[in-house]
N, C-alpha and C positions, 0 to 999 in steps of 0.2 A: 331156519333163522328168520325172524321178523323184527324189524325196528318199527315202533309205532309211537307217534306223537299225537296226543289228544288235546286240542285247544291250548297249545302253548303260546304265551305272549311274553314280550320283554319290554319293560319300561326304560326309556332313556332319561337323561338328566332334565330334558326340556320337553320331550314329546315321546310317544311310543316308538320304539324301534321295530317291533314286530307285533302286529295285531294277532288275535287268537287264530292259530293255524293248526290244522290237523293234516298229517301226512303219514303214509306207511310205505315200507319197502321190504321185500323179502329177497332171498337169494335168487339169482337169475332174473332180476327185475331192474328196470331203469325208471326213475321218476325225474321229470323236469319240474322244478319248483321255481316259478317265476315271480318277479316283483320289481318294483321301481329300483333302479340301480342305487345302491347306498348301503347304509349300516344294517338294514334289515337282513341282507344276505349273510353277513357275518354273524348277526344275532341268531339267525335260524341255524346256521352250521354249528355254532358253539352250543346252542341249546340242545340240538339233536345229538350231539356227541358227548354230553355230560360235562362240558367245560364251562358252562354257564347255567345257573339255576333259573329256569323260567319263573316269571312272576305268577303265572297261572298255568294250569294244565300239568300234564306229566308225560314223560318219555319212558317207554319200556322196551327192553330187548328180550325177546322170548319170554315176555310176561314179567320180567324183573325190572324194578325201578332202582337200579344201582349205578350211581354216577361213575364209580371206579370201573365197573364192567363196561359201561358205555365208552369211557375214555380209552380203554384197552382195545375194544372191538370196533369202534367207529372212528375212522381217520378223516381228518379235514385237510384237503389238498389246496394249497395256494390261496388261503384266505388272506385278504389284504390286511397288513399290519399284524397278523397273527402267525400264520404258517408259511407265508410267502418268503422265499429266500432273499437275501441281500443281493440286489441286482449287480452290485459292483464286484461281487466275488467271482473268481473263475469257476467255470462249470465243474471242473474236477474237484474243487473244494466243496461245492454244494453236494455233489454226489458222495464224496467221502463222509461228510457229516451225516447224510441220510443213511448211508450203509452202516455207520457206527450206531445210529439210533436203532436200526433194525437188528443189531447184534451180529452183523456180517463183518468180514474182513474189510478194512477201510484204508489200507496203505496205498501208496501210489500205484503199485502193480495191480492190486485188486480193483482199484478204481478204473484204471485204463482197460482192464479185462472186462469189467462190467459195461463200460461205455462201448467197447467193441462188440460185445454180445448184443447190445441194444442199438446197433447201427448209429452210434453217435460219437465215435472216436474222433472224428474231424473237429468236433466242437470242444474238445477237452480244455484248451487254453483260452477260449473266448470268455468274455464277461457274460454272466448269466443273462443280462438284459439284451444281449445281442443274439440270443437263440431265436430261430424262427418260431413263431407262435405255436404251431402244431407240435414242434419238437419239445418246446418248454413244457406244455401240458402233458404230453406223453411221458417224458422222463420223470416228472414229478409224480405222476400216477403210478408208474412202474416202480419207482423207489418206495412209494407208500406201501404197495402190496408186497414188498420184500419183507415186511414185518409179518411174522407168522400168525399173530393173533387177530389181524384185521379181517373183519367180515363185511363191513359196510364202508364204502368210499363216498365222500362228499366232495365233489368238484365245485369250487366256489367261484362263481362269476368268471368262467373261462373266457366269455365273450368280451370282457373288459379289455382284453389284449388285442381285439380285432380278429381278423382271419375269418375262415369259413366255419360256421357252426357245425356243418356236417362232419368236420374232422373230429371235434371233441365229442360229438354225439356217438359217432362210430367207436371212438375210444371207450366210451361208457358202455356201449353194447358189448364190446369185446371183453371188458371186465365182468360184465354180467354173465356172459357165456362161460366164463371160468368159474362162476359160482358166487360171485360177490353181489351184494345189493348195492345199487348205485343211485345216488341223488345228485343231480346237477342243478345248481341255482343259476339262473340266467334272466335276462330281460325278456319281456313279452315278445319283442320283435324277433328274437332268436327262435323262440318256439313257433312263431308263425312261419318263419323261413323253413323250419324243419317239418312243418305241417304235423306236429305231434300234439295231442291233447295234454295240456300241462296242468299240474296242480298250481294253485296260486297262494302266495303269502296273504294272510288275512282272511282266509276262507277255511271252512271245516268240512264242506261237502266237495270231495275231490274225485276226479276220474281215476279209473284203474291204472296201475302202473303198466309200463310196457314189459311184456313177458319175452324173455330171450331164451332160445333153445340152447341147452348146454353143448359145449364142444364135444363132438363124438370122439371117443378114444380110438386111436389108430391100432388096428389089429396087427400084431407082429407076424412077419413072414417066417414060417418054420422051415427047416431044411427040407421037409417032405414037399412043402409047397414049391420051394425053389426047384427041386428035381422035376416036379410035375410041369412047372413052367418051361424048363429046358426041353422036356419031351414034347410039349405042345409046340414049341418053336421049331423043333427038328421036324415034326410031322408037317408043319405048315410049309 
């Protein structure tokens, strides 16, 4: 899988929101896409995901310029005013809505089971705005990849909530290790703290993405292996 944007730009009502930008990401890769905090981050995320038609340039997924395909395969996480949840809602309500979008069971029991499986049951009754920053970003990302069609994840300005950039960068690396392509839009200062070469909004000559090794499959222990282990322990 490869998502490739070539020279995309977005005009705003009074000024450009996104100057011509090229960026690409494939499975098992992470890209930091930096720019001045503001509307450019949302414009980039929506343009890359087929939810906004760029004024110039094109976006292709595996060579296809199909907005419907992009919308299905490229997910935008926590974009301000677009995909961010209502902060006043309880966590369990937000989780239920996202599970329903993913076509999963979304009743109270299913929601609590999901939160428990993701080490967040203690937060079920909290307002979403009261989640710790790292937990907020992690839960939204994990809910997003619960959708079976998603191949690319765009984390949109996670640093606007504060916290340690290393947390959401490692989250992105973890998703890439699972096989997703990951783009994280953030401020230049966050990229400097992470000491990662970042792509920049408004530029077309970009550094290579960060390549992440896939998670190695766990080899099952067969009954024969178990017997051999017991014999070795007895001999020892």
